[in-house]
PDB file with SEQRES, HELIX, SHEET and CRYST1 records, atoms N, CA, C and O in Angstrom:
SEQRES   1 A   88  MET HIS ASP GLN ALA ALA VAL ALA HIS GLN ALA GLY GLU          
SEQRES   2 A   88  TRP ARG ARG LEU HIS GLU GLU LEU LEU ASP ALA VAL GLU          
SEQRES   3 A   88  ASN THR ILE GLU GLU LEU VAL ARG GLY THR LEU GLU THR          
SEQRES   4 A   88  GLY ARG THR SER ARG PHE SER LEU ARG ASN ARG GLY VAL          
SEQRES   5 A   88  GLY LEU GLY THR ILE SER ALA ALA VAL PRO ARG SER PHE          
SEQRES   6 A   88  LYS ALA GLU ILE GLU ASP VAL ARG ALA GLU ILE VAL ALA          
SEQRES   7 A   88  GLY LYS VAL PRO ILE ALA SER SER LEU THR                      
HELIX    1 AA1 HIS A    2  ARG A   34  1                                  33    
HELIX    2 AA2 ARG A   63  ALA A   78  1                                  16    
CRYST1    1.000    1.000    1.000  90.00  90.00  90.00 P 1           1          
ATOM      1  N   MET A   1      55.392 -39.878 -47.721  1.00  0.00           N  
ATOM      2  CA  MET A   1      55.929 -40.408 -48.842  1.00  0.00           C  
ATOM      3  C   MET A   1      57.245 -39.794 -49.362  1.00  0.00           C  
ATOM      4  O   MET A   1      58.082 -40.460 -49.971  1.00  0.00           O  
ATOM      5  N   HIS A   2      57.370 -38.516 -49.091  1.00  0.00           N  
ATOM      6  CA  HIS A   2      58.540 -37.847 -49.471  1.00  0.00           C  
ATOM      7  C   HIS A   2      59.783 -38.316 -48.676  1.00  0.00           C  
ATOM      8  O   HIS A   2      60.851 -38.374 -49.286  1.00  0.00           O  
ATOM      9  N   ASP A   3      59.739 -38.644 -47.410  1.00  0.00           N  
ATOM     10  CA  ASP A   3      60.719 -39.298 -46.553  1.00  0.00           C  
ATOM     11  C   ASP A   3      61.206 -40.486 -47.248  1.00  0.00           C  
ATOM     12  O   ASP A   3      62.411 -40.664 -47.427  1.00  0.00           O  
ATOM     13  N   GLN A   4      60.225 -41.386 -47.685  1.00  0.00           N  
ATOM     14  CA  GLN A   4      60.620 -42.678 -48.316  1.00  0.00           C  
ATOM     15  C   GLN A   4      61.434 -42.413 -49.580  1.00  0.00           C  
ATOM     16  O   GLN A   4      62.418 -43.115 -49.814  1.00  0.00           O  
ATOM     17  N   ALA A   5      61.076 -41.454 -50.384  1.00  0.00           N  
ATOM     18  CA  ALA A   5      61.842 -41.242 -51.588  1.00  0.00           C  
ATOM     19  C   ALA A   5      63.298 -40.665 -51.311  1.00  0.00           C  
ATOM     20  O   ALA A   5      64.249 -40.930 -52.046  1.00  0.00           O  
ATOM     21  N   ALA A   6      63.389 -39.850 -50.178  1.00  0.00           N  
ATOM     22  CA  ALA A   6      64.683 -39.429 -49.668  1.00  0.00           C  
ATOM     23  C   ALA A   6      65.524 -40.532 -49.226  1.00  0.00           C  
ATOM     24  O   ALA A   6      66.685 -40.615 -49.628  1.00  0.00           O  
ATOM     25  N   VAL A   7      64.997 -41.425 -48.390  1.00  0.00           N  
ATOM     26  CA  VAL A   7      65.697 -42.546 -47.905  1.00  0.00           C  
ATOM     27  C   VAL A   7      66.137 -43.405 -49.161  1.00  0.00           C  
ATOM     28  O   VAL A   7      67.305 -43.783 -49.261  1.00  0.00           O  
ATOM     29  N   ALA A   8      65.242 -43.689 -50.058  1.00  0.00           N  
ATOM     30  CA  ALA A   8      65.645 -44.661 -51.214  1.00  0.00           C  
ATOM     31  C   ALA A   8      66.744 -43.966 -52.048  1.00  0.00           C  
ATOM     32  O   ALA A   8      67.649 -44.645 -52.534  1.00  0.00           O  
ATOM     33  N   HIS A   9      66.687 -42.608 -52.227  1.00  0.00           N  
ATOM     34  CA  HIS A   9      67.748 -41.949 -52.935  1.00  0.00           C  
ATOM     35  C   HIS A   9      69.143 -42.055 -52.142  1.00  0.00           C  
ATOM     36  O   HIS A   9      70.199 -42.315 -52.718  1.00  0.00           O  
ATOM     37  N   GLN A  10      69.043 -41.840 -50.845  1.00  0.00           N  
ATOM     38  CA  GLN A  10      70.322 -41.988 -49.996  1.00  0.00           C  
ATOM     39  C   GLN A  10      70.813 -43.375 -50.044  1.00  0.00           C  
ATOM     40  O   GLN A  10      72.024 -43.596 -50.079  1.00  0.00           O  
ATOM     41  N   ALA A  11      69.927 -44.335 -50.049  1.00  0.00           N  
ATOM     42  CA  ALA A  11      70.342 -45.789 -50.123  1.00  0.00           C  
ATOM     43  C   ALA A  11      70.979 -45.987 -51.553  1.00  0.00           C  
ATOM     44  O   ALA A  11      71.915 -46.777 -51.678  1.00  0.00           O  
ATOM     45  N   GLY A  12      70.543 -45.364 -52.510  1.00  0.00           N  
ATOM     46  CA  GLY A  12      71.100 -45.575 -53.875  1.00  0.00           C  
ATOM     47  C   GLY A  12      72.558 -44.942 -53.904  1.00  0.00           C  
ATOM     48  O   GLY A  12      73.455 -45.460 -54.569  1.00  0.00           O  
ATOM     49  N   GLU A  13      72.729 -43.892 -53.209  1.00  0.00           N  
ATOM     50  CA  GLU A  13      74.010 -43.187 -53.249  1.00  0.00           C  
ATOM     51  C   GLU A  13      74.968 -44.017 -52.392  1.00  0.00           C  
ATOM     52  O   GLU A  13      76.104 -44.170 -52.840  1.00  0.00           O  
ATOM     53  N   TRP A  14      74.662 -44.561 -51.243  1.00  0.00           N  
ATOM     54  CA  TRP A  14      75.487 -45.416 -50.434  1.00  0.00           C  
ATOM     55  C   TRP A  14      75.858 -46.715 -51.300  1.00  0.00           C  
ATOM     56  O   TRP A  14      76.985 -47.209 -51.281  1.00  0.00           O  
ATOM     57  N   ARG A  15      74.906 -47.163 -51.979  1.00  0.00           N  
ATOM     58  CA  ARG A  15      75.159 -48.397 -52.827  1.00  0.00           C  
ATOM     59  C   ARG A  15      76.266 -48.060 -53.872  1.00  0.00           C  
ATOM     60  O   ARG A  15      77.207 -48.833 -54.053  1.00  0.00           O  
ATOM     61  N   ARG A  16      76.139 -46.941 -54.523  1.00  0.00           N  
ATOM     62  CA  ARG A  16      77.122 -46.476 -55.611  1.00  0.00           C  
ATOM     63  C   ARG A  16      78.489 -46.347 -54.851  1.00  0.00           C  
ATOM     64  O   ARG A  16      79.509 -46.869 -55.302  1.00  0.00           O  
ATOM     65  N   LEU A  17      78.472 -45.690 -53.777  1.00  0.00           N  
ATOM     66  CA  LEU A  17      79.766 -45.462 -53.071  1.00  0.00           C  
ATOM     67  C   LEU A  17      80.405 -46.812 -52.818  1.00  0.00           C  
ATOM     68  O   LEU A  17      81.576 -47.059 -53.106  1.00  0.00           O  
ATOM     69  N   HIS A  18      79.536 -47.699 -52.244  1.00  0.00           N  
ATOM     70  CA  HIS A  18      80.115 -48.998 -51.826  1.00  0.00           C  
ATOM     71  C   HIS A  18      80.612 -49.682 -53.047  1.00  0.00           C  
ATOM     72  O   HIS A  18      81.643 -50.341 -52.915  1.00  0.00           O  
ATOM     73  N   GLU A  19      80.038 -49.632 -54.233  1.00  0.00           N  
ATOM     74  CA  GLU A  19      80.589 -50.228 -55.338  1.00  0.00           C  
ATOM     75  C   GLU A  19      81.897 -49.667 -55.828  1.00  0.00           C  
ATOM     76  O   GLU A  19      82.768 -50.384 -56.323  1.00  0.00           O  
ATOM     77  N   GLU A  20      82.020 -48.270 -55.667  1.00  0.00           N  
ATOM     78  CA  GLU A  20      83.202 -47.619 -56.129  1.00  0.00           C  
ATOM     79  C   GLU A  20      84.314 -48.004 -55.185  1.00  0.00           C  
ATOM     80  O   GLU A  20      85.413 -48.298 -55.653  1.00  0.00           O  
ATOM     81  N   LEU A  21      84.082 -48.021 -53.797  1.00  0.00           N  
ATOM     82  CA  LEU A  21      85.116 -48.485 -52.953  1.00  0.00           C  
ATOM     83  C   LEU A  21      85.437 -49.947 -53.278  1.00  0.00           C  
ATOM     84  O   LEU A  21      86.617 -50.298 -53.291  1.00  0.00           O  
ATOM     85  N   LEU A  22      84.491 -50.791 -53.533  1.00  0.00           N  
ATOM     86  CA  LEU A  22      84.855 -52.218 -53.839  1.00  0.00           C  
ATOM     87  C   LEU A  22      85.697 -52.232 -55.086  1.00  0.00           C  
ATOM     88  O   LEU A  22      86.596 -53.073 -55.094  1.00  0.00           O  
ATOM     89  N   ASP A  23      85.576 -51.476 -56.113  1.00  0.00           N  
ATOM     90  CA  ASP A  23      86.413 -51.393 -57.235  1.00  0.00           C  
ATOM     91  C   ASP A  23      87.831 -51.059 -56.857  1.00  0.00           C  
ATOM     92  O   ASP A  23      88.785 -51.696 -57.303  1.00  0.00           O  
ATOM     93  N   ALA A  24      87.953 -50.035 -56.016  1.00  0.00           N  
ATOM     94  CA  ALA A  24      89.233 -49.557 -55.672  1.00  0.00           C  
ATOM     95  C   ALA A  24      89.969 -50.693 -54.883  1.00  0.00           C  
ATOM     96  O   ALA A  24      91.118 -51.005 -55.196  1.00  0.00           O  
ATOM     97  N   VAL A  25      89.323 -51.289 -53.893  1.00  0.00           N  
ATOM     98  CA  VAL A  25      89.781 -52.418 -53.092  1.00  0.00           C  
ATOM     99  C   VAL A  25      90.190 -53.605 -54.067  1.00  0.00           C  
ATOM    100  O   VAL A  25      91.270 -54.175 -53.916  1.00  0.00           O  
ATOM    101  N   GLU A  26      89.359 -53.938 -55.003  1.00  0.00           N  
ATOM    102  CA  GLU A  26      89.678 -54.981 -56.110  1.00  0.00           C  
ATOM    103  C   GLU A  26      90.914 -54.644 -56.632  1.00  0.00           C  
ATOM    104  O   GLU A  26      91.810 -55.484 -56.718  1.00  0.00           O  
ATOM    105  N   ASN A  27      91.071 -53.323 -57.044  1.00  0.00           N  
ATOM    106  CA  ASN A  27      92.239 -53.033 -57.838  1.00  0.00           C  
ATOM    107  C   ASN A  27      93.540 -53.260 -56.999  1.00  0.00           C  
ATOM    108  O   ASN A  27      94.583 -53.685 -57.496  1.00  0.00           O  
ATOM    109  N   THR A  28      93.390 -52.953 -55.752  1.00  0.00           N  
ATOM    110  CA  THR A  28      94.524 -53.075 -54.852  1.00  0.00           C  
ATOM    111  C   THR A  28      94.965 -54.620 -54.699  1.00  0.00           C  
ATOM    112  O   THR A  28      96.121 -55.044 -54.670  1.00  0.00           O  
ATOM    113  N   ILE A  29      93.819 -55.326 -54.613  1.00  0.00           N  
ATOM    114  CA  ILE A  29      94.156 -56.755 -54.484  1.00  0.00           C  
ATOM    115  C   ILE A  29      94.778 -57.438 -55.815  1.00  0.00           C  
ATOM    116  O   ILE A  29      95.662 -58.293 -55.773  1.00  0.00           O  
ATOM    117  N   GLU A  30      94.248 -56.987 -56.888  1.00  0.00           N  
ATOM    118  CA  GLU A  30      94.947 -57.361 -58.196  1.00  0.00           C  
ATOM    119  C   GLU A  30      96.369 -56.951 -58.226  1.00  0.00           C  
ATOM    120  O   GLU A  30      97.234 -57.701 -58.678  1.00  0.00           O  
ATOM    121  N   GLU A  31      96.646 -55.686 -57.719  1.00  0.00           N  
ATOM    122  CA  GLU A  31      98.021 -55.288 -57.702  1.00  0.00           C  
ATOM    123  C   GLU A  31      98.881 -56.365 -56.832  1.00  0.00           C  
ATOM    124  O   GLU A  31      99.966 -56.828 -57.184  1.00  0.00           O  
ATOM    125  N   LEU A  32      98.265 -56.641 -55.763  1.00  0.00           N  
ATOM    126  CA  LEU A  32      99.069 -57.637 -54.750  1.00  0.00           C  
ATOM    127  C   LEU A  32      99.355 -59.016 -55.552  1.00  0.00           C  
ATOM    128  O   LEU A  32     100.461 -59.557 -55.547  1.00  0.00           O  
ATOM    129  N   VAL A  33      98.228 -59.517 -56.240  1.00  0.00           N  
ATOM    130  CA  VAL A  33      98.389 -60.722 -56.977  1.00  0.00           C  
ATOM    131  C   VAL A  33      99.420 -60.650 -58.012  1.00  0.00           C  
ATOM    132  O   VAL A  33     100.208 -61.579 -58.190  1.00  0.00           O  
ATOM    133  N   ARG A  34      99.439 -59.483 -58.758  1.00  0.00           N  
ATOM    134  CA  ARG A  34     100.313 -59.350 -59.843  1.00  0.00           C  
ATOM    135  C   ARG A  34     101.859 -59.072 -59.379  1.00  0.00           C  
ATOM    136  O   ARG A  34     102.839 -59.120 -60.122  1.00  0.00           O  
ATOM    137  N   GLY A  35     101.854 -58.786 -58.060  1.00  0.00           N  
ATOM    138  CA  GLY A  35     103.272 -58.378 -57.450  1.00  0.00           C  
ATOM    139  C   GLY A  35     103.770 -56.908 -57.767  1.00  0.00           C  
ATOM    140  O   GLY A  35     104.938 -56.525 -57.711  1.00  0.00           O  
ATOM    141  N   THR A  36     102.656 -56.159 -58.110  1.00  0.00           N  
ATOM    142  CA  THR A  36     103.023 -54.745 -58.410  1.00  0.00           C  
ATOM    143  C   THR A  36     102.503 -53.808 -57.238  1.00  0.00           C  
ATOM    144  O   THR A  36     102.618 -52.585 -57.326  1.00  0.00           O  
ATOM    145  N   LEU A  37     101.964 -54.384 -56.211  1.00  0.00           N  
ATOM    146  CA  LEU A  37     101.576 -53.515 -55.085  1.00  0.00           C  
ATOM    147  C   LEU A  37     102.704 -52.925 -54.320  1.00  0.00           C  
ATOM    148  O   LEU A  37     103.589 -53.640 -53.848  1.00  0.00           O  
ATOM    149  N   GLU A  38     102.688 -51.562 -54.180  1.00  0.00           N  
ATOM    150  CA  GLU A  38     103.694 -50.894 -53.375  1.00  0.00           C  
ATOM    151  C   GLU A  38     103.219 -50.910 -51.990  1.00  0.00           C  
ATOM    152  O   GLU A  38     102.162 -50.373 -51.658  1.00  0.00           O  
ATOM    153  N   THR A  39     104.002 -51.529 -51.177  1.00  0.00           N  
ATOM    154  CA  THR A  39     103.626 -51.625 -49.680  1.00  0.00           C  
ATOM    155  C   THR A  39     104.456 -50.329 -49.092  1.00  0.00           C  
ATOM    156  O   THR A  39     105.282 -49.679 -49.733  1.00  0.00           O  
ATOM    157  N   GLY A  40     104.071 -50.108 -47.786  1.00  0.00           N  
ATOM    158  CA  GLY A  40     104.681 -49.104 -47.009  1.00  0.00           C  
ATOM    159  C   GLY A  40     104.272 -47.700 -47.377  1.00  0.00           C  
ATOM    160  O   GLY A  40     104.970 -46.754 -47.013  1.00  0.00           O  
ATOM    161  N   ARG A  41     103.210 -47.527 -48.057  1.00  0.00           N  
ATOM    162  CA  ARG A  41     102.768 -46.280 -48.559  1.00  0.00           C  
ATOM    163  C   ARG A  41     101.193 -46.157 -48.278  1.00  0.00           C  
ATOM    164  O   ARG A  41     100.484 -47.129 -48.014  1.00  0.00           O  
ATOM    165  N   THR A  42     100.777 -44.939 -48.362  1.00  0.00           N  
ATOM    166  CA  THR A  42      99.332 -44.653 -48.077  1.00  0.00           C  
ATOM    167  C   THR A  42      98.779 -44.931 -49.499  1.00  0.00           C  
ATOM    168  O   THR A  42      99.331 -44.493 -50.508  1.00  0.00           O  
ATOM    169  N   SER A  43      97.648 -45.691 -49.515  1.00  0.00           N  
ATOM    170  CA  SER A  43      96.795 -45.814 -50.712  1.00  0.00           C  
ATOM    171  C   SER A  43      95.896 -44.609 -50.882  1.00  0.00           C  
ATOM    172  O   SER A  43      95.301 -44.037 -49.969  1.00  0.00           O  
ATOM    173  N   ARG A  44      95.870 -44.272 -52.268  1.00  0.00           N  
ATOM    174  CA  ARG A  44      94.942 -43.099 -52.449  1.00  0.00           C  
ATOM    175  C   ARG A  44      93.998 -43.524 -53.436  1.00  0.00           C  
ATOM    176  O   ARG A  44      94.258 -44.220 -54.418  1.00  0.00           O  
ATOM    177  N   PHE A  45      92.722 -42.992 -53.064  1.00  0.00           N  
ATOM    178  CA  PHE A  45      91.589 -43.447 -53.982  1.00  0.00           C  
ATOM    179  C   PHE A  45      91.253 -42.202 -54.783  1.00  0.00           C  
ATOM    180  O   PHE A  45      91.170 -41.112 -54.217  1.00  0.00           O  
ATOM    181  N   SER A  46      91.067 -42.334 -56.029  1.00  0.00           N  
ATOM    182  CA  SER A  46      90.986 -41.270 -56.940  1.00  0.00           C  
ATOM    183  C   SER A  46      89.945 -41.592 -58.104  1.00  0.00           C  
ATOM    184  O   SER A  46      89.386 -42.685 -58.197  1.00  0.00           O  
ATOM    185  N   LEU A  47      89.770 -40.675 -58.861  1.00  0.00           N  
ATOM    186  CA  LEU A  47      88.858 -40.798 -60.037  1.00  0.00           C  
ATOM    187  C   LEU A  47      89.399 -41.934 -60.930  1.00  0.00           C  
ATOM    188  O   LEU A  47      88.595 -42.703 -61.457  1.00  0.00           O  
ATOM    189  N   ARG A  48      90.757 -42.075 -61.126  1.00  0.00           N  
ATOM    190  CA  ARG A  48      91.266 -43.060 -61.969  1.00  0.00           C  
ATOM    191  C   ARG A  48      90.814 -44.491 -61.410  1.00  0.00           C  
ATOM    192  O   ARG A  48      90.295 -45.330 -62.146  1.00  0.00           O  
ATOM    193  N   ASN A  49      91.049 -44.694 -60.080  1.00  0.00           N  
ATOM    194  CA  ASN A  49      90.712 -46.068 -59.560  1.00  0.00           C  
ATOM    195  C   ASN A  49      89.301 -46.091 -59.109  1.00  0.00           C  
ATOM    196  O   ASN A  49      88.924 -47.081 -58.480  1.00  0.00           O  
ATOM    197  N   ARG A  50      88.487 -45.142 -59.347  1.00  0.00           N  
ATOM    198  CA  ARG A  50      87.027 -45.058 -58.896  1.00  0.00           C  
ATOM    199  C   ARG A  50      86.865 -45.110 -57.437  1.00  0.00           C  
ATOM    200  O   ARG A  50      85.825 -45.565 -56.960  1.00  0.00           O  
ATOM    201  N   GLY A  51      87.886 -44.644 -56.639  1.00  0.00           N  
ATOM    202  CA  GLY A  51      87.650 -44.535 -55.263  1.00  0.00           C  
ATOM    203  C   GLY A  51      86.958 -43.291 -54.897  1.00  0.00           C  
ATOM    204  O   GLY A  51      86.629 -43.126 -53.722  1.00  0.00           O  
ATOM    205  N   VAL A  52      86.696 -42.367 -55.820  1.00  0.00           N  
ATOM    206  CA  VAL A  52      85.991 -41.096 -55.530  1.00  0.00           C  
ATOM    207  C   VAL A  52      85.230 -40.903 -56.852  1.00  0.00           C  
ATOM    208  O   VAL A  52      85.527 -41.472 -57.902  1.00  0.00           O  
ATOM    209  N   GLY A  53      84.261 -40.075 -56.691  1.00  0.00           N  
ATOM    210  CA  GLY A  53      83.474 -39.689 -57.958  1.00  0.00           C  
ATOM    211  C   GLY A  53      82.278 -38.850 -57.508  1.00  0.00           C  
ATOM    212  O   GLY A  53      82.070 -38.583 -56.325  1.00  0.00           O  
ATOM    213  N   LEU A  54      81.538 -38.470 -58.476  1.00  0.00           N  
ATOM    214  CA  LEU A  54      80.268 -37.760 -58.228  1.00  0.00           C  
ATOM    215  C   LEU A  54      79.103 -38.627 -57.911  1.00  0.00           C  
ATOM    216  O   LEU A  54      79.077 -39.775 -58.354  1.00  0.00           O  
ATOM    217  N   GLY A  55      78.069 -38.128 -57.125  1.00  0.00           N  
ATOM    218  CA  GLY A  55      76.942 -38.969 -56.833  1.00  0.00           C  
ATOM    219  C   GLY A  55      76.073 -38.936 -58.053  1.00  0.00           C  
ATOM    220  O   GLY A  55      76.514 -38.473 -59.104  1.00  0.00           O  
ATOM    221  N   THR A  56      74.857 -39.407 -57.957  1.00  0.00           N  
ATOM    222  CA  THR A  56      73.837 -39.386 -58.990  1.00  0.00           C  
ATOM    223  C   THR A  56      73.408 -37.865 -59.279  1.00  0.00           C  
ATOM    224  O   THR A  56      73.039 -37.061 -58.423  1.00  0.00           O  
ATOM    225  N   ILE A  57      73.524 -37.648 -60.562  1.00  0.00           N  
ATOM    226  CA  ILE A  57      73.127 -36.299 -60.998  1.00  0.00           C  
ATOM    227  C   ILE A  57      71.649 -36.290 -61.294  1.00  0.00           C  
ATOM    228  O   ILE A  57      71.135 -37.203 -61.940  1.00  0.00           O  
ATOM    229  N   SER A  58      71.008 -35.339 -60.862  1.00  0.00           N  
ATOM    230  CA  SER A  58      69.568 -35.167 -61.101  1.00  0.00           C  
ATOM    231  C   SER A  58      69.077 -35.186 -62.629  1.00  0.00           C  
ATOM    232  O   SER A  58      69.635 -34.503 -63.488  1.00  0.00           O  
ATOM    233  N   ALA A  59      68.088 -35.947 -62.870  1.00  0.00           N  
ATOM    234  CA  ALA A  59      67.484 -35.992 -64.104  1.00  0.00           C  
ATOM    235  C   ALA A  59      67.185 -34.650 -64.794  1.00  0.00           C  
ATOM    236  O   ALA A  59      67.113 -34.561 -66.019  1.00  0.00           O  
ATOM    237  N   ALA A  60      67.008 -33.581 -63.939  1.00  0.00           N  
ATOM    238  CA  ALA A  60      66.725 -32.313 -64.389  1.00  0.00           C  
ATOM    239  C   ALA A  60      67.927 -31.608 -65.048  1.00  0.00           C  
ATOM    240  O   ALA A  60      67.790 -30.642 -65.798  1.00  0.00           O  
ATOM    241  N   VAL A  61      69.118 -32.156 -64.718  1.00  0.00           N  
ATOM    242  CA  VAL A  61      70.375 -31.541 -65.286  1.00  0.00           C  
ATOM    243  C   VAL A  61      70.405 -31.889 -66.869  1.00  0.00           C  
ATOM    244  O   VAL A  61      70.161 -33.039 -67.233  1.00  0.00           O  
ATOM    245  N   PRO A  62      70.680 -30.969 -67.706  1.00  0.00           N  
ATOM    246  CA  PRO A  62      70.680 -31.290 -69.137  1.00  0.00           C  
ATOM    247  C   PRO A  62      71.824 -32.266 -69.485  1.00  0.00           C  
ATOM    248  O   PRO A  62      72.901 -32.262 -68.889  1.00  0.00           O  
ATOM    249  N   ARG A  63      71.511 -33.096 -70.490  1.00  0.00           N  
ATOM    250  CA  ARG A  63      72.350 -34.189 -70.861  1.00  0.00           C  
ATOM    251  C   ARG A  63      73.647 -33.652 -71.327  1.00  0.00           C  
ATOM    252  O   ARG A  63      74.674 -34.306 -71.141  1.00  0.00           O  
ATOM    253  N   SER A  64      73.669 -32.441 -71.952  1.00  0.00           N  
ATOM    254  CA  SER A  64      74.925 -31.915 -72.532  1.00  0.00           C  
ATOM    255  C   SER A  64      75.798 -31.552 -71.332  1.00  0.00           C  
ATOM    256  O   SER A  64      77.008 -31.768 -71.401  1.00  0.00           O  
ATOM    257  N   PHE A  65      75.228 -30.983 -70.176  1.00  0.00           N  
ATOM    258  CA  PHE A  65      76.130 -30.595 -69.064  1.00  0.00           C  
ATOM    259  C   PHE A  65      76.708 -31.982 -68.409  1.00  0.00           C  
ATOM    260  O   PHE A  65      77.840 -32.034 -67.929  1.00  0.00           O  
ATOM    261  N   LYS A  66      75.947 -32.933 -68.435  1.00  0.00           N  
ATOM    262  CA  LYS A  66      76.444 -34.239 -67.837  1.00  0.00           C  
ATOM    263  C   LYS A  66      77.616 -34.856 -68.684  1.00  0.00           C  
ATOM    264  O   LYS A  66      78.575 -35.433 -68.172  1.00  0.00           O  
ATOM    265  N   ALA A  67      77.436 -34.673 -70.037  1.00  0.00           N  
ATOM    266  CA  ALA A  67      78.423 -34.959 -71.000  1.00  0.00           C  
ATOM    267  C   ALA A  67      79.760 -34.185 -70.705  1.00  0.00           C  
ATOM    268  O   ALA A  67      80.860 -34.737 -70.722  1.00  0.00           O  
ATOM    269  N   GLU A  68      79.566 -32.899 -70.443  1.00  0.00           N  
ATOM    270  CA  GLU A  68      80.636 -32.011 -70.188  1.00  0.00           C  
ATOM    271  C   GLU A  68      81.391 -32.427 -68.916  1.00  0.00           C  
ATOM    272  O   GLU A  68      82.621 -32.446 -68.881  1.00  0.00           O  
ATOM    273  N   ILE A  69      80.615 -32.758 -67.874  1.00  0.00           N  
ATOM    274  CA  ILE A  69      81.182 -33.270 -66.609  1.00  0.00           C  
ATOM    275  C   ILE A  69      82.082 -34.582 -66.801  1.00  0.00           C  
ATOM    276  O   ILE A  69      83.153 -34.734 -66.213  1.00  0.00           O  
ATOM    277  N   GLU A  70      81.538 -35.497 -67.677  1.00  0.00           N  
ATOM    278  CA  GLU A  70      82.232 -36.686 -67.979  1.00  0.00           C  
ATOM    279  C   GLU A  70      83.453 -36.408 -68.746  1.00  0.00           C  
ATOM    280  O   GLU A  70      84.483 -37.046 -68.527  1.00  0.00           O  
ATOM    281  N   ASP A  71      83.382 -35.427 -69.690  1.00  0.00           N  
ATOM    282  CA  ASP A  71      84.690 -35.109 -70.332  1.00  0.00           C  
ATOM    283  C   ASP A  71      85.713 -34.515 -69.448  1.00  0.00           C  
ATOM    284  O   ASP A  71      86.900 -34.798 -69.616  1.00  0.00           O  
ATOM    285  N   VAL A  72      85.295 -33.645 -68.442  1.00  0.00           N  
ATOM    286  CA  VAL A  72      86.320 -33.169 -67.544  1.00  0.00           C  
ATOM    287  C   VAL A  72      86.922 -34.290 -66.678  1.00  0.00           C  
ATOM    288  O   VAL A  72      88.134 -34.369 -66.481  1.00  0.00           O  
ATOM    289  N   ARG A  73      86.102 -35.078 -66.215  1.00  0.00           N  
ATOM    290  CA  ARG A  73      86.471 -36.386 -65.426  1.00  0.00           C  
ATOM    291  C   ARG A  73      87.525 -37.209 -66.290  1.00  0.00           C  
ATOM    292  O   ARG A  73      88.550 -37.631 -65.755  1.00  0.00           O  
ATOM    293  N   ALA A  74      87.258 -37.422 -67.602  1.00  0.00           N  
ATOM    294  CA  ALA A  74      88.227 -38.186 -68.338  1.00  0.00           C  
ATOM    295  C   ALA A  74      89.462 -37.477 -68.499  1.00  0.00           C  
ATOM    296  O   ALA A  74      90.496 -38.145 -68.462  1.00  0.00           O  
ATOM    297  N   GLU A  75      89.540 -36.093 -68.691  1.00  0.00           N  
ATOM    298  CA  GLU A  75      90.737 -35.270 -68.754  1.00  0.00           C  
ATOM    299  C   GLU A  75      91.471 -35.383 -67.418  1.00  0.00           C  
ATOM    300  O   GLU A  75      92.688 -35.573 -67.416  1.00  0.00           O  
ATOM    301  N   ILE A  76      90.822 -35.281 -66.354  1.00  0.00           N  
ATOM    302  CA  ILE A  76      91.553 -35.527 -65.052  1.00  0.00           C  
ATOM    303  C   ILE A  76      92.256 -36.720 -65.031  1.00  0.00           C  
ATOM    304  O   ILE A  76      93.466 -36.758 -64.808  1.00  0.00           O  
ATOM    305  N   VAL A  77      91.441 -37.893 -65.293  1.00  0.00           N  
ATOM    306  CA  VAL A  77      91.995 -39.149 -65.232  1.00  0.00           C  
ATOM    307  C   VAL A  77      93.287 -39.349 -66.198  1.00  0.00           C  
ATOM    308  O   VAL A  77      94.258 -40.049 -65.911  1.00  0.00           O  
ATOM    309  N   ALA A  78      93.123 -38.625 -67.364  1.00  0.00           N  
ATOM    310  CA  ALA A  78      94.219 -38.714 -68.450  1.00  0.00           C  
ATOM    311  C   ALA A  78      95.408 -37.925 -67.961  1.00  0.00           C  
ATOM    312  O   ALA A  78      96.473 -38.026 -68.571  1.00  0.00           O  
ATOM    313  N   GLY A  79      95.305 -37.161 -66.921  1.00  0.00           N  
ATOM    314  CA  GLY A  79      96.470 -36.249 -66.551  1.00  0.00           C  
ATOM    315  C   GLY A  79      96.467 -34.951 -67.240  1.00  0.00           C  
ATOM    316  O   GLY A  79      97.464 -34.232 -67.171  1.00  0.00           O  
ATOM    317  N   LYS A  80      95.416 -34.593 -67.905  1.00  0.00           N  
ATOM    318  CA  LYS A  80      95.404 -33.354 -68.690  1.00  0.00           C  
ATOM    319  C   LYS A  80      95.071 -32.097 -67.821  1.00  0.00           C  
ATOM    320  O   LYS A  80      95.389 -30.960 -68.169  1.00  0.00           O  
ATOM    321  N   VAL A  81      94.419 -32.383 -66.683  1.00  0.00           N  
ATOM    322  CA  VAL A  81      94.139 -31.340 -65.862  1.00  0.00           C  
ATOM    323  C   VAL A  81      94.860 -31.535 -64.541  1.00  0.00           C  
ATOM    324  O   VAL A  81      94.619 -32.535 -63.865  1.00  0.00           O  
ATOM    325  N   PRO A  82      95.786 -30.567 -64.123  1.00  0.00           N  
ATOM    326  CA  PRO A  82      96.583 -30.792 -62.879  1.00  0.00           C  
ATOM    327  C   PRO A  82      95.637 -30.580 -61.719  1.00  0.00           C  
ATOM    328  O   PRO A  82      94.806 -29.682 -61.585  1.00  0.00           O  
ATOM    329  N   ILE A  83      95.954 -31.682 -60.824  1.00  0.00           N  
ATOM    330  CA  ILE A  83      95.144 -31.699 -59.478  1.00  0.00           C  
ATOM    331  C   ILE A  83      96.202 -31.792 -58.371  1.00  0.00           C  
ATOM    332  O   ILE A  83      97.087 -32.648 -58.378  1.00  0.00           O  
ATOM    333  N   ALA A  84      96.052 -30.817 -57.376  1.00  0.00           N  
ATOM    334  CA  ALA A  84      96.893 -30.866 -56.313  1.00  0.00           C  
ATOM    335  C   ALA A  84      96.852 -32.143 -55.557  1.00  0.00           C  
ATOM    336  O   ALA A  84      95.750 -32.612 -55.273  1.00  0.00           O  
ATOM    337  N   SER A  85      98.016 -32.793 -55.178  1.00  0.00           N  
ATOM    338  CA  SER A  85      98.059 -34.045 -54.451  1.00  0.00           C  
ATOM    339  C   SER A  85      97.590 -33.970 -53.012  1.00  0.00           C  
ATOM    340  O   SER A  85      97.160 -34.964 -52.426  1.00  0.00           O  
ATOM    341  N   SER A  86      97.683 -32.748 -52.443  1.00  0.00           N  
ATOM    342  CA  SER A  86      97.326 -32.521 -51.082  1.00  0.00           C  
ATOM    343  C   SER A  86      96.837 -31.110 -50.958  1.00  0.00           C  
ATOM    344  O   SER A  86      97.091 -30.266 -51.817  1.00  0.00           O  
ATOM    345  N   LEU A  87      96.116 -30.855 -49.852  1.00  0.00           N  
ATOM    346  CA  LEU A  87      95.441 -29.664 -49.523  1.00  0.00           C  
ATOM    347  C   LEU A  87      96.337 -28.990 -48.545  1.00  0.00           C  
ATOM    348  O   LEU A  87      96.802 -29.681 -47.639  1.00  0.00           O  
ATOM    349  N   THR A  88      96.653 -27.650 -48.620  1.00  0.00           N  
ATOM    350  CA  THR A  88      97.317 -26.909 -47.556  1.00  0.00           C  
ATOM    351  C   THR A  88      96.496 -25.806 -47.010  1.00  0.00           C  
ATOM    352  O   THR A  88      96.937 -25.099 -46.104  1.00  0.00           O  
TER     353      THR A  88                                                      
END                                                                             
């Protein structure tokens, strides 16, 4: 039974990832339709366009900590936290 729970959890994670990637692709298509898509460049998926993010956080994690994580995510999206654009 434990294996089934693990598989179900993993399937949920893949579903969430799929939805986030679809959001990022949809944003790209909308840019194309609006005429604002910059071609000839590499598309970057980020917190802002929901191309990346955290997986499901355990219910055992306190709600206050989850809220703190969301606050940091919002600060990153708002540009208040500097993030390197590449790794060296």
